[in-house]
N, C-alpha and C positions, 0 to 999 in steps of 0.2 A: 547587475548580476552578482551573486554571492562570491566572495573571495574563495580562491582555490589554494590548495597546498601542493607541493611537489609530490606527485604520485609515482612511486617506483614499481617495477615489476613485482618485487617481493611484497609490496603492500597489496597489490591486486590479487596475488596468490593467497595471501592471508584472508582477504575478503571472500574469495571464492570458496576456500576451505570452510570458513565459518557460515557461508550461505548453505553449504552442504550439511553442516552440523554445528550449530551455534554454541553448543555446550562442550565441544571438543576440548579436552584438557590441553593446556599450553604445551606440555611435553609431547603429546600426541600430534599436535599441530606442527610443532617444530620438526618432529621425525618425518611426518608426511611430506613436508616441504624441503627437507634436507638442509635445515638451517639450525642455528643454536636456539635454545629456549630464550636467551637474552634477545636475539634478533627478532624472534616472533613476538615477544612481549613488547619490545620497543615499537615495532610496527603497529601492533594493536593499540597501544597507548596514543601514538601519533594520530591514528585515524579516528579514534573515539573522542579524544580531547579537541580535535579540530571540527567535530560535528559531521565528519564525512560518513562515519559508520556507527551504527548502534546494533546491539544484539538483543532482540526482543521476540516474544511469541507472536506469530501472525495467524490470522484466521479469516475465513470468508464469512461475514455476518449472515449471509443468506443461507448458510448451511445450518444455522441455529434457529430452532423453532421460536416464533413470536418476535424475532428481531426484524426491524425494517431499516432500509437504507435508501437514502436519496443523495443526489448530487445537484447542487443548485448553482446557477450562474446569476450573479448579482450585478446590477448597474447602480452605482452610487453617485449621487449628485454632490459635488464638492469634495472636501477632504475625506480620504478613504481610511486614514489611520485609525480613527476611533471605531469604525465598523469592523476593521480587521482585529483590533484589540478585543472587542466584545465577542467576536466569533472564536478567537483563540481561548477565551476564558470559559467557553461553554464546553463542559466535559463530553457532551454527546457529539460535538463537532470534532471529527477525527482528522480532517485534512483541509488546509486553507492555503490557497495560492493567489498571488497577485497576477493579473492577466491583462492582455490587450486583445481586443477583438469584440466578440459578441458579449463579453462579460468583463467587468473590472476585477471581480473576485470570483473564484470558484471554491466552493466548500462542499465537503462531504459530511453527512451526519448519519449516525447509527443509533437508533433508539429501540427500547423494548416496548412493544405493543403499538398497534396502529393508532390508539388514542393518544399516546405520547407523541407520535409523529405528527398528528393533527395539531396538537398544541405547539409543537416546534415550528411548524410551517406558518400557522395562523397567528401566533403570538410572538414567540422569540425572534423569528427572523423579521417580522414586520415592524418591530421596534428598533431596528438598526437605524442609526442616524444617517440621513441622506438617501435612504433606500428609494430608488426611482422605479426599478423594475426587477422582478424576480422570476426566473425561469427554472422550472423544476424538472429533473429527470428522475423518474421513479424506477428504481433498480429492481429487475425481476430475476435475472439469472447471470451469475458471473461466468464468463467464458474463459477469460485469462487475466491473471495478475501475476506477473513473474517477479515482482518485487525488485525490479531492475537487474535481475540476473543477466539478461541479454546485453545490457550496457557494459557490465563488468567483463562478460565474455568477449565482447567486441574489442575492448581495450587490451585484454590478455592476448587475443589473437594478433593484434597489431604489434605487440612487443615480444612475440614468440613464447608466451606463457601458456599454461594448460588450465582449462576450466574444469571444475569438479562437479558442477551441477548444470543440467540443461534447463532451458527456458520453461518447458512444460512441466518438468519435475518440480519446479518451484510453485506451481499453480495449486496452492493448498485449498482443499475443500470445494473445488469446482464441481466434482462429480461424486459426491458422497451422500448417503442418506441423511435427511434432516435429523439433527440431534437436539434433544432438549438439554439445555445448559442450566444446571442448578446453581443456586446462589454461591455455594462453597467453591464450585468449579470456577465461576466467574471471578470470585475474590482471588483465587490462586492465579488465574490468568492475568488479572490486573496487577497483582503484586510483582509478577515477573516483568512487567513493563518497565519498571525502574532499572532493572538489569537482568537480562535473560540468562546471564552466566552466574547469577547469585547462587550461593549454596542453598540446598533444600533446607538445611538447618536454620539459616537466617530467615528464609521465607516462612518456615514453620513458626519460628519465634515471633515474627510480626503478626502472624495469623492466629497464634495460640494453639497450634497443632504440632504434631511430630513431623520430623523430616520424612518419615516413611509415608505419612498421609499425603504430604506434598508430592513426593515421588509417584505415589499411586495415582493421584489426580492427573499429573502431567502425562503419565503413561496412558491413561484412559483416553485422554484427548488426542494424543499422538497416534495411538493404535486405531482410533476411529477415523483418522485422516482429517480431523477437524483443525488441528493446530500443528505448527512447526516452529521450533525455536531456531532462528536464523539471523544472520547479519543482513541488515538493510542499509542501503546507501543513499545519499543525496546526490543525484547526478549534477546538480548545479554547483556542488562543492567538489565533486570528483573530477570534473573537467568542464570545458566550455561547450556544453551541449545545448541543443535547441529542442524545446519540448512544446507540444501542442495537444489540445483536446479537440477532437473532431466529432461532430454529431452527424451520423449517417442515416438517411432514409432509404428504404429498400422498396422498390416498386413491386406490385403484385407479380407472381404469387408469394412475395415476401420471403424468398429463400436466399440467404446470404451464403456464399462459398466461404465458410468459416475456416476451412483448412488453408485456403490460399491467403486469407487475411492473417492467420496466425503464423504463416510462413514468411511474412514480411518482417525482417530482422528488427526494424525500428519500432514495431508494434509491441508495447509492453503491457497494455491493459485493454480489455474489451468487456463491456457490460451490455447486456441485452435489457431493454426496458422500453419506456415511452416518455416523451417529453421534449423540452428544448425546441418547441415549435414543430414537433412531429417526427423527431429522430427515433429510429428503432434501435440504434446502437450508439454507444459512446465509446470512442477509441482514444487512447493516449498513445502518442508516438514520440520517441526520443531519438534524435539523430545527432550525428557528429557536428553538424553546423546547419545554418539556415538553408544552404543550397541542397544538402543531403535530405533535409526535412521536406523541402519543396518537391524533390524528385520522388521520395517515398510516398508522399500523399498523392501526387499527380499521376505517377506511373504505376503504382502498386495498389493503392487503396481506392481511389476514385475510378480506376479502370475495371473494378470488379463488376460483374454483370448485375444490372438492376440497381446499382448504388448511386445515390445522389448526395453530395455534401450539402448540408443545410445549416451547419453551425460550426464555428471555429473560434478558438481562443488560444493565444500563445502565452505560455507561462513565462513570467518575468522573474518570479522568486517564490520559493516555498516558505510559508510562514509557520506552518504546523503540520506535523505528521504523527499520528497516534493510532494505536490499535485498541485503545481502552474500550471496554464493554460495560454498559449500564447493567448492574446486577439485576437478575430477575426479581420481580416483586412478589412472586408466589413461591411456595415451598418447592424445593428441588424434587424432580421426578426421576432423576437418575440415581442409581445406587452410588453413593459417594463415601469415600473413606474419611 
């Protein structure tokens, strides 16, 4: 498991505030938390330098027209290091974890156009060294991605701190109209991946546009509910958490009690789709320890009406997490500044 650092209540409150507003000025952050600017800055630097937290723009790819998303479970025969290295080098692969269970590696990919997805699945992945089995979950609708807000909130509650963002409030782009993302918008989004708190002037300089143009593009994406600039955290570095992915099948008439599922505190991600041997939903759960994870799955998830667990993989370590988007290959169809 990844090494952790000593996390203090002040650190968690800094994280929560930046989950609420990732571009909050340091002076405003300090004032909101009732601490000095020096203390706020010191905490921010500790968390980012240790790889516990980063501030980036997040998005639901399925809210963007022509983007496709899959999650794959891979069984690798022999040494897995080279396969992981190749997956990490692929820009369209946005998430890679080492796992135990029904998969050795779990990877998420986001590509532009179904033709590109076909190439990714039939060419890029099948060339991985030692690939023995590939299970594909085709993503159809994002139900929840709380970007680990509930994990931070649980830690804050335990130490008497106050959370600033709710689990469902962090669920960016789950219920918004599909938006066409133009090339310049995608470039701006990707430029902010390096540092979501970077000045618009520096982003504009790297893109060859004015700071006003960058500000306008960011505002359009945020106003459309497509994007949020926020702090994201690595639970494996934040604490000794237990994390698993569960594939759920739902018996006819195929109606899942989504509200009850989302009400499970340990549930941080729910995707509707098909794959992994017949799963209708893929769920990520993060609990305080193995015992808490077992109880959350056994008592709260598998007990839902009509639900059968058919797939399971426990996360050992996160190798890559990115929100990078492949720029559209066609001309932008949104008015862009």
